[in-house]
C-alpha positions as CSV (number, residue, x, y, z in Angstrom):
1,M,1.2,22.4,11.2
2,G,-1.1,21.5,8.2
3,S,-4.8,21.3,8.6
4,E,-6.3,17.9,8.2
5,A,-8.6,17.2,5.3
6,R,-12.2,16.5,6.2
7,M,-13.9,13.5,4.7
8,T,-16.8,14.4,2.5
9,N,-20.0,12.4,2.8
10,A,-23.6,12.3,1.9
11,V,-25.0,11.1,5.2
12,A,-27.0,14.2,6.0
13,S,-28.4,14.3,2.5
14,A,-29.4,10.6,2.6
15,R,-30.9,11.1,6.1
16,L,-32.9,14.1,5.1
17,T,-34.1,12.3,1.9
18,R,-35.5,9.6,4.2
19,G,-37.1,12.2,6.5
20,W,-35.1,11.2,9.5
21,T,-33.7,13.3,12.3
22,Q,-30.1,12.8,13.5
23,Q,-31.5,11.2,16.7
24,R,-33.5,8.7,14.6
25,L,-30.4,7.7,12.6
26,A,-28.4,7.5,15.8
27,S,-31.0,5.2,17.4
28,V,-31.2,2.9,14.4
29,T,-27.4,2.6,14.1
30,Q,-26.9,2.4,17.9
31,V,-24.6,5.4,18.2
32,S,-25.0,8.8,19.9
33,R,-26.5,11.8,18.1
34,Q,-23.1,13.5,18.7
35,T,-21.5,10.8,16.6
36,I,-24.0,11.4,13.7
37,I,-23.3,15.2,14.0
38,A,-19.5,14.6,13.8
39,I,-19.8,12.2,10.8
40,E,-22.1,14.6,8.9
41,K,-19.6,17.5,9.6
42,G,-16.7,15.4,8.4
43,D,-15.1,15.6,11.8
44,Y,-15.3,11.8,12.4
45,E,-14.6,9.0,10.0
46,P,-16.7,6.0,10.9
47,S,-15.4,2.5,11.1
48,T,-16.2,0.0,8.3
49,S,-18.8,-1.6,10.5
50,L,-20.6,1.7,11.3
51,S,-20.4,2.8,7.6
52,L,-22.2,-0.4,6.7
53,K,-24.8,0.2,9.4
54,L,-25.4,3.7,8.1
55,A,-25.7,2.6,4.5
56,L,-28.1,-0.2,5.4
57,A,-30.2,2.1,7.6
58,L,-30.4,4.7,4.9
59,G,-31.0,2.3,2.1
60,V,-28.0,3.3,0.0
61,A,-24.6,1.8,-0.9
62,V,-21.6,2.6,1.2
63,E,-20.0,4.1,-1.9
64,D,-22.8,6.5,-2.2
65,L,-22.3,7.8,1.3
66,F,-18.6,8.3,1.5
67,A,-16.2,9.8,-1.1
């Protein structure tokens, strides 16, 4: 069995630049803190809708958050 590649993203970096906690970002995007943790670790690939919410909340382009 091969290991799955993790998605790289800049969510944590963008969140920290904004001075937000994981809980704040979770509240603004209406997901759980655990979801934010999983996204930041690359364990969870968000839907297009959630990706757009994250980008809007963080004031960056979706392309800048996800590689």
